[in-house]
C-alpha positions, 0 to 999 in steps of 0.5 A: 547318315548311318552307323552300322556293324556286321559280324559273325558269331564264332560259337553259333555260326550266325551272321548279323548286322545292326544299323541306325540312321537319321533316314527312315527305313534304313535297314530295308536298303542297307542290310543284305544277307545270304544264308551260308554266304555272308552279310553286307552293308551298303550305305551312304547315298545308298545303292541297295544293289551293291549288297547282293552283288557282293554276296553273289561274288562270295557265293561264287567263291571270291574272297571278301576283299576281292569281292569288294574290289570287284564291286568298287572297280565296276560300279559307277558313282562308287565314290558316293558309297560306303560298303562293309562285308563279312563272310561265313568264316568271319573274314571282313572288308570295308570300303569308303568312297571319297564322296561320302558325306560328312565325318566318316570312318570304318573299323575292322575287328575280330569277326566284325566290321563297322562303318559310319558317315555323317558321324559326330567323330571318327572314333564311332566305328572303333567304339562299336568294334571294341564293344562287340569284341568285349561284350557278353551274352547272345549274338543279338545282344552283342550287336545291340550293345555295339550299336549303343556303344557307337551312339554313346561315342557320339553316333551321328552328328544329328538325331537318329530316327530308324534302326534295324537288326538282321541275324541269319543262321542255318534256316534259309530265312532270317532268324531275326529281322527287327526294324524301327522305321521312324521314331524319336528313339529307335534304338530303345524301341529295338532293345525292347523288341529284342527282349520280347522276340529273343526268347521266341526265336527257337519256337518259330524255327520249330513251328516252321519245321514241325508245327506239332512239336511247337509250343503253344502260340499264346494267342486267343483261340489257341487250345 
C-alpha cells in the first residue's frame, strides 16, 4: 500500500525520505529519523517500532546491512514487513518479506533506497531511484521529483490518499516534516506545501537559535 524513497544528500549532509500510500497518515508510522545517524523506512502492515530499532543499532556503530539483518532475525512476523535504511554516510540497505502485499519491489542507488508494495508494477522503485540520481535542485525538490517519478511509472495499483516528507540536518529537530494525511491528490498538495515552506526553512532555524536575528514573522501584530 506504499511507495517510498530515503536518501542522503552528499552536498549538505541532510537525510530525507518521502512516501505516499492509499492508507491515511502514512508518514506518522513509516518514516523514522535520528539526527546524525540515519533515516529508516518501515512499511507494509507496518510495525512502527522497527524504524527506531534500526536507527538505535546504527547509533551504536552497527553497519547498515548488519543492522537490517539484526532486526530481521530478531523480529516476529518479519515476513509481513518491508524495510529500508540509510546511514549518515549514504550507505543503504533494504529488506522485503515474503508476506508483503501484492506486487512489491525495492531498488538501491547512489545514496538512496526505494521500496514499494501493492504496486502497479515492479519498476516503480527503480524509477524513483533513477529520478533522484539524475534530478537537479534542492534536496527536498529531488525527493519530490522521485515520488512523482514513481507515481508516473505506475505507483500503487490503486489511488494514493496520503503523503509525507521528512528531512533532517544539523539541528536535533526535523528541518521539514510535511504531511498530507487524507486527500484525493496528496502529492500535488505536498508539492504546493513545499513551495511555500522551502524558502522559510533557514528562517525557522534562526528563530530557534537567535530570535533577535530572525526576519519578520509576517503575521498580524508583527512590528
